[in-house]
PDB file with SEQRES, HELIX, SHEET and CRYST1 records, atoms N, CA, C and O in Angstrom:
SEQRES   1 A   71  MET LYS ALA VAL GLU SER LEU GLU ILE LEU PRO GLY ARG          
SEQRES   2 A   71  ASP ARG GLY GLY ASN ASP GLU THR PHE ASP PRO LEU VAL          
SEQRES   3 A   71  LEU PHE PRO GLY ASP ARG LEU SER VAL VAL GLY PRO THR          
SEQRES   4 A   71  GLY SER GLY LYS SER ARG LEU LEU ALA ASP ILE GLU TRP          
SEQRES   5 A   71  ALA ALA ASP GLY ASP THR PRO SER GLY ARG ARG ILE LEU          
SEQRES   6 A   71  TRP ASN GLY ARG ALA ILE                                      
HELIX    1 AA1 LYS A   43  GLU A   51  1                                   9    
SHEET    1 AA1 3 LEU A  25  LEU A  27  0                                        
SHEET    2 AA1 3 LEU A   7  LEU A  10 -1                                        
SHEET    3 AA1 3 ARG A  63  TRP A  66 -1                                        
CRYST1    1.000    1.000    1.000  90.00  90.00  90.00 P 1           1          
ATOM      1  N   MET A   1      -9.176  14.304   9.047  1.00  0.00           N  
ATOM      2  CA  MET A   1      -8.185  14.169   7.916  1.00  0.00           C  
ATOM      3  C   MET A   1      -7.168  15.263   8.018  1.00  0.00           C  
ATOM      4  O   MET A   1      -7.458  16.388   8.424  1.00  0.00           O  
ATOM      5  N   LYS A   2      -5.955  14.899   7.633  1.00  0.00           N  
ATOM      6  CA  LYS A   2      -4.796  15.843   7.718  1.00  0.00           C  
ATOM      7  C   LYS A   2      -4.939  17.014   6.728  1.00  0.00           C  
ATOM      8  O   LYS A   2      -5.511  16.852   5.650  1.00  0.00           O  
ATOM      9  N   ALA A   3      -4.445  18.125   7.081  1.00  0.00           N  
ATOM     10  CA  ALA A   3      -4.537  19.263   6.198  1.00  0.00           C  
ATOM     11  C   ALA A   3      -3.823  19.013   4.838  1.00  0.00           C  
ATOM     12  O   ALA A   3      -2.909  18.189   4.800  1.00  0.00           O  
ATOM     13  N   VAL A   4      -4.183  19.658   3.772  1.00  0.00           N  
ATOM     14  CA  VAL A   4      -3.589  19.425   2.516  1.00  0.00           C  
ATOM     15  C   VAL A   4      -2.262  20.152   2.509  1.00  0.00           C  
ATOM     16  O   VAL A   4      -2.233  21.372   2.675  1.00  0.00           O  
ATOM     17  N   GLU A   5      -1.210  19.473   2.329  1.00  0.00           N  
ATOM     18  CA  GLU A   5       0.242  19.989   2.244  1.00  0.00           C  
ATOM     19  C   GLU A   5       0.654  20.025   0.841  1.00  0.00           C  
ATOM     20  O   GLU A   5       1.476  20.864   0.470  1.00  0.00           O  
ATOM     21  N   SER A   6       0.121  19.141   0.003  1.00  0.00           N  
ATOM     22  CA  SER A   6       0.497  19.172  -1.480  1.00  0.00           C  
ATOM     23  C   SER A   6      -0.622  18.496  -2.214  1.00  0.00           C  
ATOM     24  O   SER A   6      -1.391  17.724  -1.641  1.00  0.00           O  
ATOM     25  N   LEU A   7      -0.710  18.808  -3.548  1.00  0.00           N  
ATOM     26  CA  LEU A   7      -1.623  18.343  -4.444  1.00  0.00           C  
ATOM     27  C   LEU A   7      -0.785  17.877  -5.635  1.00  0.00           C  
ATOM     28  O   LEU A   7      -0.085  18.759  -6.132  1.00  0.00           O  
ATOM     29  N   GLU A   8      -0.718  16.648  -6.195  1.00  0.00           N  
ATOM     30  CA  GLU A   8       0.047  16.272  -7.228  1.00  0.00           C  
ATOM     31  C   GLU A   8      -0.791  15.660  -8.265  1.00  0.00           C  
ATOM     32  O   GLU A   8      -1.595  14.758  -8.033  1.00  0.00           O  
ATOM     33  N   ILE A   9      -0.562  16.214  -9.487  1.00  0.00           N  
ATOM     34  CA  ILE A   9      -1.290  15.721 -10.654  1.00  0.00           C  
ATOM     35  C   ILE A   9      -0.382  14.864 -11.530  1.00  0.00           C  
ATOM     36  O   ILE A   9       0.632  15.336 -12.045  1.00  0.00           O  
ATOM     37  N   LEU A  10      -0.785  13.526 -11.698  1.00  0.00           N  
ATOM     38  CA  LEU A  10       0.163  12.564 -12.464  1.00  0.00           C  
ATOM     39  C   LEU A  10      -0.612  12.430 -13.826  1.00  0.00           C  
ATOM     40  O   LEU A  10      -1.839  12.373 -13.912  1.00  0.00           O  
ATOM     41  N   PRO A  11       0.250  12.388 -14.854  1.00  0.00           N  
ATOM     42  CA  PRO A  11      -0.318  12.330 -16.150  1.00  0.00           C  
ATOM     43  C   PRO A  11      -1.131  10.988 -16.545  1.00  0.00           C  
ATOM     44  O   PRO A  11      -0.900   9.898 -16.021  1.00  0.00           O  
ATOM     45  N   GLY A  12      -2.019  11.188 -17.442  1.00  0.00           N  
ATOM     46  CA  GLY A  12      -2.873  10.100 -17.865  1.00  0.00           C  
ATOM     47  C   GLY A  12      -2.779   9.966 -19.426  1.00  0.00           C  
ATOM     48  O   GLY A  12      -1.708   9.795 -20.008  1.00  0.00           O  
ATOM     49  N   ARG A  13      -3.954  10.055 -20.029  1.00  0.00           N  
ATOM     50  CA  ARG A  13      -4.108   9.916 -21.409  1.00  0.00           C  
ATOM     51  C   ARG A  13      -4.857  11.213 -22.051  1.00  0.00           C  
ATOM     52  O   ARG A  13      -5.739  11.810 -21.434  1.00  0.00           O  
ATOM     53  N   ASP A  14      -4.461  11.550 -23.223  1.00  0.00           N  
ATOM     54  CA  ASP A  14      -5.284  12.629 -23.802  1.00  0.00           C  
ATOM     55  C   ASP A  14      -6.541  12.185 -24.477  1.00  0.00           C  
ATOM     56  O   ASP A  14      -6.810  10.984 -24.516  1.00  0.00           O  
ATOM     57  N   ARG A  15      -7.276  13.025 -24.976  1.00  0.00           N  
ATOM     58  CA  ARG A  15      -8.572  12.630 -25.593  1.00  0.00           C  
ATOM     59  C   ARG A  15      -8.572  11.502 -26.723  1.00  0.00           C  
ATOM     60  O   ARG A  15      -9.499  10.733 -26.976  1.00  0.00           O  
ATOM     61  N   GLY A  16      -7.302  11.577 -27.355  1.00  0.00           N  
ATOM     62  CA  GLY A  16      -7.165  10.497 -28.325  1.00  0.00           C  
ATOM     63  C   GLY A  16      -6.552   9.202 -27.871  1.00  0.00           C  
ATOM     64  O   GLY A  16      -6.256   8.309 -28.665  1.00  0.00           O  
ATOM     65  N   GLY A  17      -6.367   9.123 -26.538  1.00  0.00           N  
ATOM     66  CA  GLY A  17      -5.908   7.853 -25.785  1.00  0.00           C  
ATOM     67  C   GLY A  17      -4.403   7.745 -25.770  1.00  0.00           C  
ATOM     68  O   GLY A  17      -3.833   6.740 -25.346  1.00  0.00           O  
ATOM     69  N   ASN A  18      -3.726   8.875 -26.274  1.00  0.00           N  
ATOM     70  CA  ASN A  18      -2.271   8.955 -26.183  1.00  0.00           C  
ATOM     71  C   ASN A  18      -1.775   9.258 -24.808  1.00  0.00           C  
ATOM     72  O   ASN A  18      -2.420  10.029 -24.097  1.00  0.00           O  
ATOM     73  N   ASP A  19      -0.648   8.693 -24.376  1.00  0.00           N  
ATOM     74  CA  ASP A  19      -0.157   9.039 -23.072  1.00  0.00           C  
ATOM     75  C   ASP A  19       0.264  10.550 -23.022  1.00  0.00           C  
ATOM     76  O   ASP A  19       0.868  11.105 -23.940  1.00  0.00           O  
ATOM     77  N   GLU A  20      -0.105  11.133 -21.894  1.00  0.00           N  
ATOM     78  CA  GLU A  20       0.300  12.567 -21.739  1.00  0.00           C  
ATOM     79  C   GLU A  20       1.864  12.570 -21.354  1.00  0.00           C  
ATOM     80  O   GLU A  20       2.390  11.654 -20.721  1.00  0.00           O  
ATOM     81  N   THR A  21       2.500  13.644 -21.788  1.00  0.00           N  
ATOM     82  CA  THR A  21       3.956  13.692 -21.732  1.00  0.00           C  
ATOM     83  C   THR A  21       4.428  14.675 -20.669  1.00  0.00           C  
ATOM     84  O   THR A  21       5.630  14.930 -20.588  1.00  0.00           O  
ATOM     85  N   PHE A  22       3.549  15.234 -19.855  1.00  0.00           N  
ATOM     86  CA  PHE A  22       4.011  16.321 -18.925  1.00  0.00           C  
ATOM     87  C   PHE A  22       4.580  15.504 -17.724  1.00  0.00           C  
ATOM     88  O   PHE A  22       4.221  14.360 -17.445  1.00  0.00           O  
ATOM     89  N   ASP A  23       5.576  16.284 -17.002  1.00  0.00           N  
ATOM     90  CA  ASP A  23       6.064  15.722 -15.785  1.00  0.00           C  
ATOM     91  C   ASP A  23       5.004  15.943 -14.645  1.00  0.00           C  
ATOM     92  O   ASP A  23       4.203  16.873 -14.743  1.00  0.00           O  
ATOM     93  N   PRO A  24       4.995  15.119 -13.596  1.00  0.00           N  
ATOM     94  CA  PRO A  24       3.945  15.277 -12.456  1.00  0.00           C  
ATOM     95  C   PRO A  24       4.069  16.819 -11.982  1.00  0.00           C  
ATOM     96  O   PRO A  24       5.141  17.416 -11.873  1.00  0.00           O  
ATOM     97  N   LEU A  25       2.912  17.310 -11.745  1.00  0.00           N  
ATOM     98  CA  LEU A  25       2.821  18.715 -11.384  1.00  0.00           C  
ATOM     99  C   LEU A  25       2.457  18.663  -9.816  1.00  0.00           C  
ATOM    100  O   LEU A  25       1.465  18.029  -9.456  1.00  0.00           O  
ATOM    101  N   VAL A  26       3.194  19.273  -8.979  1.00  0.00           N  
ATOM    102  CA  VAL A  26       2.961  19.358  -7.536  1.00  0.00           C  
ATOM    103  C   VAL A  26       2.748  20.790  -7.128  1.00  0.00           C  
ATOM    104  O   VAL A  26       3.591  21.669  -7.307  1.00  0.00           O  
ATOM    105  N   LEU A  27       1.577  20.971  -6.572  1.00  0.00           N  
ATOM    106  CA  LEU A  27       1.006  22.328  -6.061  1.00  0.00           C  
ATOM    107  C   LEU A  27       1.143  22.321  -4.467  1.00  0.00           C  
ATOM    108  O   LEU A  27       1.076  21.263  -3.841  1.00  0.00           O  
ATOM    109  N   PHE A  28       1.316  23.408  -3.920  1.00  0.00           N  
ATOM    110  CA  PHE A  28       1.404  23.560  -2.394  1.00  0.00           C  
ATOM    111  C   PHE A  28       0.529  24.701  -2.100  1.00  0.00           C  
ATOM    112  O   PHE A  28       0.322  25.601  -2.914  1.00  0.00           O  
ATOM    113  N   PRO A  29      -0.028  24.644  -0.816  1.00  0.00           N  
ATOM    114  CA  PRO A  29      -0.880  25.797  -0.375  1.00  0.00           C  
ATOM    115  C   PRO A  29      -0.340  27.122  -0.740  1.00  0.00           C  
ATOM    116  O   PRO A  29       0.844  27.377  -0.522  1.00  0.00           O  
ATOM    117  N   GLY A  30      -1.125  27.967  -1.273  1.00  0.00           N  
ATOM    118  CA  GLY A  30      -0.699  29.318  -1.769  1.00  0.00           C  
ATOM    119  C   GLY A  30      -0.206  29.518  -3.094  1.00  0.00           C  
ATOM    120  O   GLY A  30       0.010  30.630  -3.576  1.00  0.00           O  
ATOM    121  N   ASP A  31      -0.009  28.294  -3.748  1.00  0.00           N  
ATOM    122  CA  ASP A  31       0.440  28.337  -5.187  1.00  0.00           C  
ATOM    123  C   ASP A  31      -0.802  28.776  -6.031  1.00  0.00           C  
ATOM    124  O   ASP A  31      -1.952  28.580  -5.639  1.00  0.00           O  
ATOM    125  N   ARG A  32      -0.514  29.340  -7.130  1.00  0.00           N  
ATOM    126  CA  ARG A  32      -1.537  29.926  -8.113  1.00  0.00           C  
ATOM    127  C   ARG A  32      -1.277  29.137  -9.403  1.00  0.00           C  
ATOM    128  O   ARG A  32      -0.131  28.872  -9.768  1.00  0.00           O  
ATOM    129  N   LEU A  33      -2.300  28.795 -10.036  1.00  0.00           N  
ATOM    130  CA  LEU A  33      -2.142  28.060 -11.326  1.00  0.00           C  
ATOM    131  C   LEU A  33      -3.193  28.582 -12.269  1.00  0.00           C  
ATOM    132  O   LEU A  33      -4.355  28.699 -11.882  1.00  0.00           O  
ATOM    133  N   SER A  34      -2.849  28.880 -13.418  1.00  0.00           N  
ATOM    134  CA  SER A  34      -3.744  29.292 -14.460  1.00  0.00           C  
ATOM    135  C   SER A  34      -3.905  28.186 -15.505  1.00  0.00           C  
ATOM    136  O   SER A  34      -2.926  27.664 -16.039  1.00  0.00           O  
ATOM    137  N   VAL A  35      -5.148  27.849 -15.777  1.00  0.00           N  
ATOM    138  CA  VAL A  35      -5.439  26.773 -16.733  1.00  0.00           C  
ATOM    139  C   VAL A  35      -6.091  27.406 -17.981  1.00  0.00           C  
ATOM    140  O   VAL A  35      -7.220  27.893 -17.920  1.00  0.00           O  
ATOM    141  N   VAL A  36      -5.330  27.388 -19.156  1.00  0.00           N  
ATOM    142  CA  VAL A  36      -5.703  28.066 -20.349  1.00  0.00           C  
ATOM    143  C   VAL A  36      -5.595  27.122 -21.450  1.00  0.00           C  
ATOM    144  O   VAL A  36      -4.799  26.185 -21.390  1.00  0.00           O  
ATOM    145  N   GLY A  37      -6.399  27.331 -22.517  1.00  0.00           N  
ATOM    146  CA  GLY A  37      -6.214  26.637 -23.660  1.00  0.00           C  
ATOM    147  C   GLY A  37      -7.538  26.785 -24.600  1.00  0.00           C  
ATOM    148  O   GLY A  37      -8.548  27.350 -24.181  1.00  0.00           O  
ATOM    149  N   PRO A  38      -7.452  26.274 -25.801  1.00  0.00           N  
ATOM    150  CA  PRO A  38      -8.563  26.394 -26.689  1.00  0.00           C  
ATOM    151  C   PRO A  38      -9.760  25.448 -26.247  1.00  0.00           C  
ATOM    152  O   PRO A  38      -9.600  24.536 -25.436  1.00  0.00           O  
ATOM    153  N   THR A  39     -10.856  25.717 -26.794  1.00  0.00           N  
ATOM    154  CA  THR A  39     -12.137  24.796 -26.539  1.00  0.00           C  
ATOM    155  C   THR A  39     -11.822  23.390 -26.907  1.00  0.00           C  
ATOM    156  O   THR A  39     -11.416  23.101 -28.032  1.00  0.00           O  
ATOM    157  N   GLY A  40     -12.003  22.534 -25.988  1.00  0.00           N  
ATOM    158  CA  GLY A  40     -11.833  21.118 -26.283  1.00  0.00           C  
ATOM    159  C   GLY A  40     -10.405  20.559 -25.902  1.00  0.00           C  
ATOM    160  O   GLY A  40     -10.028  19.438 -26.243  1.00  0.00           O  
ATOM    161  N   SER A  41      -9.618  21.477 -25.138  1.00  0.00           N  
ATOM    162  CA  SER A  41      -8.265  21.062 -24.927  1.00  0.00           C  
ATOM    163  C   SER A  41      -8.127  20.299 -23.627  1.00  0.00           C  
ATOM    164  O   SER A  41      -7.028  19.809 -23.364  1.00  0.00           O  
ATOM    165  N   GLY A  42      -9.155  20.151 -22.778  1.00  0.00           N  
ATOM    166  CA  GLY A  42      -9.190  19.421 -21.507  1.00  0.00           C  
ATOM    167  C   GLY A  42      -9.140  20.220 -20.278  1.00  0.00           C  
ATOM    168  O   GLY A  42      -8.853  19.671 -19.214  1.00  0.00           O  
ATOM    169  N   LYS A  43      -9.404  21.502 -20.344  1.00  0.00           N  
ATOM    170  CA  LYS A  43      -9.348  22.271 -19.060  1.00  0.00           C  
ATOM    171  C   LYS A  43     -10.390  21.820 -18.029  1.00  0.00           C  
ATOM    172  O   LYS A  43     -10.096  21.708 -16.839  1.00  0.00           O  
ATOM    173  N   SER A  44     -11.622  21.563 -18.516  1.00  0.00           N  
ATOM    174  CA  SER A  44     -12.636  21.153 -17.585  1.00  0.00           C  
ATOM    175  C   SER A  44     -12.353  19.776 -17.075  1.00  0.00           C  
ATOM    176  O   SER A  44     -12.543  19.474 -15.896  1.00  0.00           O  
ATOM    177  N   ARG A  45     -11.899  18.946 -17.971  1.00  0.00           N  
ATOM    178  CA  ARG A  45     -11.624  17.575 -17.437  1.00  0.00           C  
ATOM    179  C   ARG A  45     -10.481  17.534 -16.427  1.00  0.00           C  
ATOM    180  O   ARG A  45     -10.525  16.703 -15.521  1.00  0.00           O  
ATOM    181  N   LEU A  46      -9.502  18.349 -16.527  1.00  0.00           N  
ATOM    182  CA  LEU A  46      -8.490  18.519 -15.560  1.00  0.00           C  
ATOM    183  C   LEU A  46      -9.106  19.035 -14.209  1.00  0.00           C  
ATOM    184  O   LEU A  46      -8.793  18.450 -13.172  1.00  0.00           O  
ATOM    185  N   LEU A  47      -9.873  19.984 -14.177  1.00  0.00           N  
ATOM    186  CA  LEU A  47     -10.525  20.511 -12.936  1.00  0.00           C  
ATOM    187  C   LEU A  47     -11.408  19.477 -12.371  1.00  0.00           C  
ATOM    188  O   LEU A  47     -11.441  19.386 -11.143  1.00  0.00           O  
ATOM    189  N   ALA A  48     -12.190  18.616 -13.146  1.00  0.00           N  
ATOM    190  CA  ALA A  48     -12.997  17.615 -12.767  1.00  0.00           C  
ATOM    191  C   ALA A  48     -12.082  16.491 -12.115  1.00  0.00           C  
ATOM    192  O   ALA A  48     -12.394  16.004 -11.029  1.00  0.00           O  
ATOM    193  N   ASP A  49     -11.073  16.138 -12.727  1.00  0.00           N  
ATOM    194  CA  ASP A  49     -10.054  15.199 -12.076  1.00  0.00           C  
ATOM    195  C   ASP A  49      -9.640  15.580 -10.787  1.00  0.00           C  
ATOM    196  O   ASP A  49      -9.592  14.708  -9.920  1.00  0.00           O  
ATOM    197  N   ILE A  50      -9.314  16.806 -10.501  1.00  0.00           N  
ATOM    198  CA  ILE A  50      -8.926  17.327  -9.212  1.00  0.00           C  
ATOM    199  C   ILE A  50     -10.077  17.201  -8.259  1.00  0.00           C  
ATOM    200  O   ILE A  50      -9.992  16.623  -7.175  1.00  0.00           O  
ATOM    201  N   GLU A  51     -11.241  17.820  -8.763  1.00  0.00           N  
ATOM    202  CA  GLU A  51     -12.530  17.777  -7.761  1.00  0.00           C  
ATOM    203  C   GLU A  51     -12.831  16.334  -7.495  1.00  0.00           C  
ATOM    204  O   GLU A  51     -13.272  16.093  -6.371  1.00  0.00           O  
ATOM    205  N   TRP A  52     -12.678  15.346  -8.309  1.00  0.00           N  
ATOM    206  CA  TRP A  52     -13.109  13.917  -8.087  1.00  0.00           C  
ATOM    207  C   TRP A  52     -12.080  13.186  -7.355  1.00  0.00           C  
ATOM    208  O   TRP A  52     -12.298  12.048  -6.940  1.00  0.00           O  
ATOM    209  N   ALA A  53     -10.821  13.864  -7.153  1.00  0.00           N  
ATOM    210  CA  ALA A  53      -9.666  13.082  -6.648  1.00  0.00           C  
ATOM    211  C   ALA A  53      -9.410  11.781  -7.390  1.00  0.00           C  
ATOM    212  O   ALA A  53      -9.369  10.682  -6.836  1.00  0.00           O  
ATOM    213  N   ALA A  54      -9.244  11.993  -8.665  1.00  0.00           N  
ATOM    214  CA  ALA A  54      -9.128  10.830  -9.680  1.00  0.00           C  
ATOM    215  C   ALA A  54      -8.023   9.962  -9.319  1.00  0.00           C  
ATOM    216  O   ALA A  54      -6.967  10.436  -8.899  1.00  0.00           O  
ATOM    217  N   ASP A  55      -8.204   8.752  -9.456  1.00  0.00           N  
ATOM    218  CA  ASP A  55      -7.179   7.570  -9.133  1.00  0.00           C  
ATOM    219  C   ASP A  55      -7.167   6.673 -10.347  1.00  0.00           C  
ATOM    220  O   ASP A  55      -7.325   5.460 -10.214  1.00  0.00           O  
ATOM    221  N   GLY A  56      -6.976   7.257 -11.572  1.00  0.00           N  
ATOM    222  CA  GLY A  56      -7.006   6.481 -12.751  1.00  0.00           C  
ATOM    223  C   GLY A  56      -8.363   5.957 -13.229  1.00  0.00           C  
ATOM    224  O   GLY A  56      -8.477   5.093 -14.098  1.00  0.00           O  
ATOM    225  N   ASP A  57      -9.412   6.563 -12.576  1.00  0.00           N  
ATOM    226  CA  ASP A  57     -10.770   6.013 -12.745  1.00  0.00           C  
ATOM    227  C   ASP A  57     -11.650   7.063 -13.458  1.00  0.00           C  
ATOM    228  O   ASP A  57     -12.877   7.065 -13.366  1.00  0.00           O  
ATOM    229  N   THR A  58     -10.913   7.983 -14.198  1.00  0.00           N  
ATOM    230  CA  THR A  58     -11.747   8.969 -15.028  1.00  0.00           C  
ATOM    231  C   THR A  58     -11.311   8.804 -16.452  1.00  0.00           C  
ATOM    232  O   THR A  58     -10.320   8.130 -16.732  1.00  0.00           O  
ATOM    233  N   PRO A  59     -12.076   9.441 -17.399  1.00  0.00           N  
ATOM    234  CA  PRO A  59     -11.703   9.246 -18.920  1.00  0.00           C  
ATOM    235  C   PRO A  59     -10.274   9.610 -19.220  1.00  0.00           C  
ATOM    236  O   PRO A  59      -9.716   9.132 -20.207  1.00  0.00           O  
ATOM    237  N   SER A  60      -9.627  10.487 -18.355  1.00  0.00           N  
ATOM    238  CA  SER A  60      -8.282  10.821 -18.717  1.00  0.00           C  
ATOM    239  C   SER A  60      -7.211   9.856 -18.063  1.00  0.00           C  
ATOM    240  O   SER A  60      -6.056   9.859 -18.489  1.00  0.00           O  
ATOM    241  N   GLY A  61      -7.579   9.082 -17.089  1.00  0.00           N  
ATOM    242  CA  GLY A  61      -6.676   8.156 -16.573  1.00  0.00           C  
ATOM    243  C   GLY A  61      -5.702   8.798 -15.602  1.00  0.00           C  
ATOM    244  O   GLY A  61      -4.778   8.134 -15.133  1.00  0.00           O  
ATOM    245  N   ARG A  62      -5.889  10.091 -15.286  1.00  0.00           N  
ATOM    246  CA  ARG A  62      -4.918  10.773 -14.400  1.00  0.00           C  
ATOM    247  C   ARG A  62      -5.167  10.298 -13.018  1.00  0.00           C  
ATOM    248  O   ARG A  62      -6.218   9.750 -12.685  1.00  0.00           O  
ATOM    249  N   ARG A  63      -4.110  10.539 -12.176  1.00  0.00           N  
ATOM    250  CA  ARG A  63      -4.193  10.288 -10.721  1.00  0.00           C  
ATOM    251  C   ARG A  63      -3.901  11.670 -10.006  1.00  0.00           C  
ATOM    252  O   ARG A  63      -3.029  12.444 -10.399  1.00  0.00           O  
ATOM    253  N   ILE A  64      -4.692  11.892  -8.955  1.00  0.00           N  
ATOM    254  CA  ILE A  64      -4.453  13.163  -8.094  1.00  0.00           C  
ATOM    255  C   ILE A  64      -4.107  12.532  -6.704  1.00  0.00           C  
ATOM    256  O   ILE A  64      -4.806  11.706  -6.118  1.00  0.00           O  
ATOM    257  N   LEU A  65      -2.984  13.022  -6.293  1.00  0.00           N  
ATOM    258  CA  LEU A  65      -2.359  12.617  -4.941  1.00  0.00           C  
ATOM    259  C   LEU A  65      -2.570  13.893  -4.035  1.00  0.00           C  
ATOM    260  O   LEU A  65      -2.303  15.023  -4.444  1.00  0.00           O  
ATOM    261  N   TRP A  66      -3.059  13.636  -2.796  1.00  0.00           N  
ATOM    262  CA  TRP A  66      -3.123  14.653  -1.726  1.00  0.00           C  
ATOM    263  C   TRP A  66      -2.094  14.195  -0.725  1.00  0.00           C  
ATOM    264  O   TRP A  66      -2.136  13.082  -0.201  1.00  0.00           O  
ATOM    265  N   ASN A  67      -1.115  15.154  -0.469  1.00  0.00           N  
ATOM    266  CA  ASN A  67      -0.016  14.787   0.476  1.00  0.00           C  
ATOM    267  C   ASN A  67       0.816  13.481  -0.006  1.00  0.00           C  
ATOM    268  O   ASN A  67       1.403  12.740   0.782  1.00  0.00           O  
ATOM    269  N   GLY A  68       0.786  13.320  -1.290  1.00  0.00           N  
ATOM    270  CA  GLY A  68       1.556  12.167  -1.782  1.00  0.00           C  
ATOM    271  C   GLY A  68       0.897  10.857  -1.845  1.00  0.00           C  
ATOM    272  O   GLY A  68       1.504   9.838  -2.174  1.00  0.00           O  
ATOM    273  N   ARG A  69      -0.382  10.884  -1.521  1.00  0.00           N  
ATOM    274  CA  ARG A  69      -1.241   9.668  -1.552  1.00  0.00           C  
ATOM    275  C   ARG A  69      -2.593   9.826  -2.126  1.00  0.00           C  
ATOM    276  O   ARG A  69      -3.242  10.871  -2.073  1.00  0.00           O  
ATOM    277  N   ALA A  70      -2.995   8.667  -2.704  1.00  0.00           N  
ATOM    278  CA  ALA A  70      -4.399   8.657  -3.169  1.00  0.00           C  
ATOM    279  C   ALA A  70      -5.380   8.809  -2.005  1.00  0.00           C  
ATOM    280  O   ALA A  70      -5.051   8.425  -0.882  1.00  0.00           O  
ATOM    281  N   ILE A  71      -6.572   9.357  -2.240  1.00  0.00           N  
ATOM    282  CA  ILE A  71      -7.466   9.497  -1.207  1.00  0.00           C  
ATOM    283  C   ILE A  71      -8.337   8.095  -1.066  1.00  0.00           C  
ATOM    284  O   ILE A  71      -9.205   7.991  -0.199  1.00  0.00           O  
TER     285      ILE A  71                                                      
END                                                                             
């Protein structure tokens, strides 16, 4: 498999089923990201979506792209 050149997080739905309104987030090797928020705000769900390489198939409906493609 090709080395990771980018990781892109595409918006899905919030816990209430509403569409998320953030722009796609693209991370590159060496980037640092801090995930903060109150209890229940979705931090763990975001990390799980990344870990599972979500493709619209998780409760959030987010998609995670590696090098611009779904795994």
